[in-house]
C-alpha positions as CSV (number, residue, x, y, z in Angstrom):
1,M,6.5,4.5,-11.1
2,Y,5.8,0.8,-10.4
3,F,6.1,1.4,-6.6
4,K,3.1,3.8,-6.7
5,I,1.1,1.2,-8.6
6,K,2.2,-1.5,-6.2
7,R,1.1,0.6,-3.2
8,L,-2.3,1.2,-4.8
9,L,-2.8,-2.5,-5.6
10,D,-1.8,-3.3,-2.0
11,F,-4.4,-0.9,-0.6
12,I,-7.2,-2.1,-2.8
13,F,-6.3,-5.8,-2.3
14,S,-6.1,-5.6,1.5
15,L,-9.3,-3.6,1.8
16,I,-11.3,-6.2,-0.3
17,T,-9.6,-9.1,1.5
18,I,-10.5,-7.8,5.0
19,F,-14.2,-7.3,3.9
20,I,-14.5,-10.8,2.2
21,L,-12.6,-12.7,4.9
22,S,-14.3,-11.1,7.9
23,P,-16.3,-14.3,8.7
24,V,-13.1,-16.3,8.7
25,F,-11.5,-13.7,11.0
26,L,-14.5,-14.1,13.4
27,F,-14.4,-17.9,13.3
28,L,-10.6,-18.0,14.0
29,F,-11.1,-15.4,16.8
30,I,-13.5,-17.6,18.6
31,A,-11.4,-20.8,18.0
32,I,-8.2,-19.3,19.4
33,K,-10.1,-17.8,22.4
34,F,-11.5,-21.2,23.3
35,D,-8.4,-23.2,22.6
36,S,-6.0,-21.5,25.1
37,K,-5.5,-18.7,27.5
38,G,-4.1,-15.4,26.1
39,P,-4.9,-12.7,23.5
40,V,-6.2,-13.6,20.1
41,F,-3.6,-11.5,18.3
42,F,0.1,-11.6,18.6
43,K,2.2,-8.5,18.2
44,Q,5.9,-8.6,17.4
45,K,8.5,-6.0,16.6
46,R,9.7,-6.4,13.0
47,V,12.0,-4.5,10.6
48,G,10.4,-2.4,8.0
49,I,11.6,-0.3,5.1
50,Y,15.0,1.3,5.8
51,K,15.3,-0.8,8.9
52,S,12.5,1.1,10.7
53,H,10.5,-0.8,13.2
54,F,6.8,-1.7,13.3
55,N,4.5,-4.2,15.1
56,I,3.5,-7.1,12.9
57,L,0.1,-8.8,13.6
58,K,-0.5,-12.5,13.6
59,F,-3.1,-14.8,15.1
60,R,-1.5,-16.3,18.3
61,T,-0.4,-19.8,17.7
62,M,1.8,-20.4,20.8
63,R,1.3,-20.4,24.5
64,I,1.7,-17.2,26.5
65,D,4.8,-18.7,28.3
66,T,6.8,-19.0,25.0
67,P,10.2,-17.2,25.2
68,K,9.6,-13.7,23.8
69,D,11.2,-12.5,20.5
70,T,12.8,-15.8,19.8
71,P,12.4,-17.2,16.2
72,T,10.7,-20.6,16.2
73,H,13.7,-22.3,14.7
74,L,15.8,-21.2,17.7
75,L,13.5,-22.7,20.3
76,E,14.3,-26.0,21.9
77,N,11.4,-28.3,21.1
78,P,9.1,-25.6,19.7
79,E,6.2,-28.1,19.4
80,Q,5.7,-27.9,23.2
81,Y,4.7,-24.3,22.9
82,I,2.4,-24.5,19.9
83,T,-1.3,-24.7,20.7
84,R,-3.7,-27.2,19.1
85,I,-5.4,-24.6,16.8
86,G,-1.9,-23.1,16.4
87,K,-0.7,-26.2,14.6
88,F,-3.4,-25.8,12.0
89,L,-2.9,-22.1,11.6
90,R,0.8,-22.4,11.0
91,K,0.4,-25.3,8.6
92,S,-2.2,-23.5,6.6
93,S,-0.4,-20.1,7.0
94,L,-3.7,-18.6,8.3
95,D,-1.9,-17.2,11.2
96,E,-0.5,-14.6,8.8
97,L,-3.9,-13.2,7.9
98,P,-4.0,-10.3,10.3
99,Q,-1.0,-8.9,8.5
100,I,-3.5,-7.7,5.8
101,W,-4.0,-4.8,8.3
102,N,-0.3,-4.0,8.2
103,V,-0.6,-4.0,4.4
104,L,-3.6,-1.6,4.5
105,L,-1.5,0.8,6.8
106,G,1.4,0.7,4.3
107,Q,3.8,-1.0,6.8
108,M,3.9,-4.1,4.5
109,S,3.2,-5.0,0.9
110,I,1.6,-8.2,-0.4
111,I,4.9,-9.2,-2.0
112,G,8.4,-8.4,-0.6
113,P,11.1,-9.8,1.7
114,R,9.5,-11.2,4.9
115,P,10.1,-8.7,7.7
116,A,12.9,-9.8,10.0
117,L,12.6,-9.8,13.8
118,W,14.3,-6.7,15.2
119,N,17.0,-8.9,16.8
120,Q,17.7,-11.0,13.7
121,Y,20.9,-9.1,13.2
122,D,22.5,-11.7,11.0
123,L,19.6,-11.6,8.5
124,I,19.4,-7.8,8.6
125,E,23.2,-7.5,7.9
126,E,23.0,-10.0,5.0
127,R,20.1,-8.1,3.5
128,D,22.1,-4.9,3.6
129,K,24.4,-6.4,1.0
130,Y,21.6,-6.6,-1.5
131,G,19.5,-3.6,-0.7
132,A,16.7,-5.8,0.6
133,N,16.2,-3.6,3.7
134,D,15.4,-0.6,1.5
135,I,12.0,-1.8,0.2
136,I,8.7,-2.4,2.0
137,P,8.6,-6.0,3.4
138,G,5.9,-8.4,2.3
139,L,3.4,-11.0,3.4
140,T,5.2,-13.4,1.0
141,G,8.2,-13.1,-1.4
142,W,10.7,-14.7,-3.6
143,A,12.5,-16.4,-0.7
144,Q,9.3,-17.9,0.6
145,I,8.4,-19.7,-2.6
146,N,12.0,-20.9,-2.9
147,G,12.3,-22.6,0.4
148,R,10.8,-20.6,3.3
149,D,12.0,-22.2,6.5
150,E,14.2,-24.7,4.7
151,I,16.8,-22.2,3.6
152,S,19.7,-20.6,5.5
153,I,20.0,-16.9,6.3
154,K,22.6,-16.4,3.6
155,V,20.5,-18.0,0.9
156,K,17.4,-16.1,2.0
157,A,19.1,-12.8,1.8
158,K,20.5,-13.6,-1.7
159,L,17.0,-14.5,-2.8
160,D,15.6,-11.2,-1.4
161,G,18.3,-9.4,-3.3
162,E,17.3,-11.1,-6.5
163,Y,13.8,-9.9,-5.9
164,V,15.0,-6.3,-5.4
165,E,16.8,-6.5,-8.8
166,K,13.9,-7.9,-10.7
167,I,11.0,-6.2,-8.9
168,S,8.1,-5.7,-11.3
169,F,4.4,-6.5,-11.7
170,W,5.3,-9.8,-13.4
171,M,7.6,-10.8,-10.6
172,D,5.0,-9.9,-7.9
173,F,2.3,-11.9,-9.9
174,K,4.6,-14.9,-10.1
175,C,5.3,-14.8,-6.3
176,F,1.6,-14.4,-5.6
177,I,0.6,-17.4,-7.7
178,W,3.4,-19.6,-6.5
179,T,2.7,-18.7,-2.9
180,I,-0.9,-20.0,-3.2
181,A,0.5,-23.3,-4.6
182,S,3.1,-23.6,-1.8
183,V,0.5,-22.9,0.9
184,L,-1.8,-25.6,-0.5
185,K,1.0,-28.1,-0.6
186,G,2.4,-27.0,2.8
187,D,5.9,-26.5,1.3
188,G,8.8,-25.1,3.2
189,I,7.5,-25.3,6.8
190,V,10.1,-26.7,9.2
191,E,9.3,-26.2,12.9
192,G,12.4,-26.0,15.1
193,G,15.1,-25.8,12.5
194,T,16.2,-25.1,8.9
195,Q,17.4,-27.5,6.3
196,T,20.7,-25.9,5.3
197,T,22.6,-28.6,3.5
198,A,21.8,-29.9,0.0
199,H,18.8,-27.7,-0.5
200,N,20.8,-24.6,0.2
201,E,23.7,-25.6,-2.0
202,I,21.3,-26.1,-4.9
203,I,19.8,-22.7,-4.5
204,E,23.2,-21.0,-4.0
205,N,24.5,-22.6,-7.2
206,E,21.4,-21.4,-9.1
207,L,21.8,-17.9,-7.8
208,G,25.5,-17.9,-8.6
209,S,24.9,-18.9,-12.2
210,K,22.5,-16.0,-12.6
211,R,25.1,-13.4,-11.6
């Protein structure tokens, strides 16, 4: 029952957001176009519900000569590829705004596991263990507010699995509010790598104690 309510809330929220933020979209459109050569929007094949594929939308933050379908943390010196406006967009997470359109179409939800790249086989396989590939992916989720780029694939999949177990209006509301706080503080953004030592061990221990 909640999944039907969740979809209705996603549709209403995305429609209102597109209308309200249309001036912001226009401003960023112009800024990106003047900053560097290439399209304003960036399409990338991602994994949706039941491991189906769809094209996620983002504002382009990297140069057009950036290696295709390569996660930022796997690039050697990713800073060399990020545009000037791109640094601001990534830091503020405004590059994710066009995904509101994916939410409107039902390909994504506001809250859910972040959609993996089609070739992130390790993450997809780990999520299979927890049923995290069997729900609609989201703009933000439990893993994002618990580390984002700072956590390993294994920990990220476990957190996604915990979300699947506890999915509810309250869980989604908590993720939404904490996401706003994280974005304002710039938490969890690590270009070119992940912090997979002490931070991951703390989260893994916490997850283990809950099971």
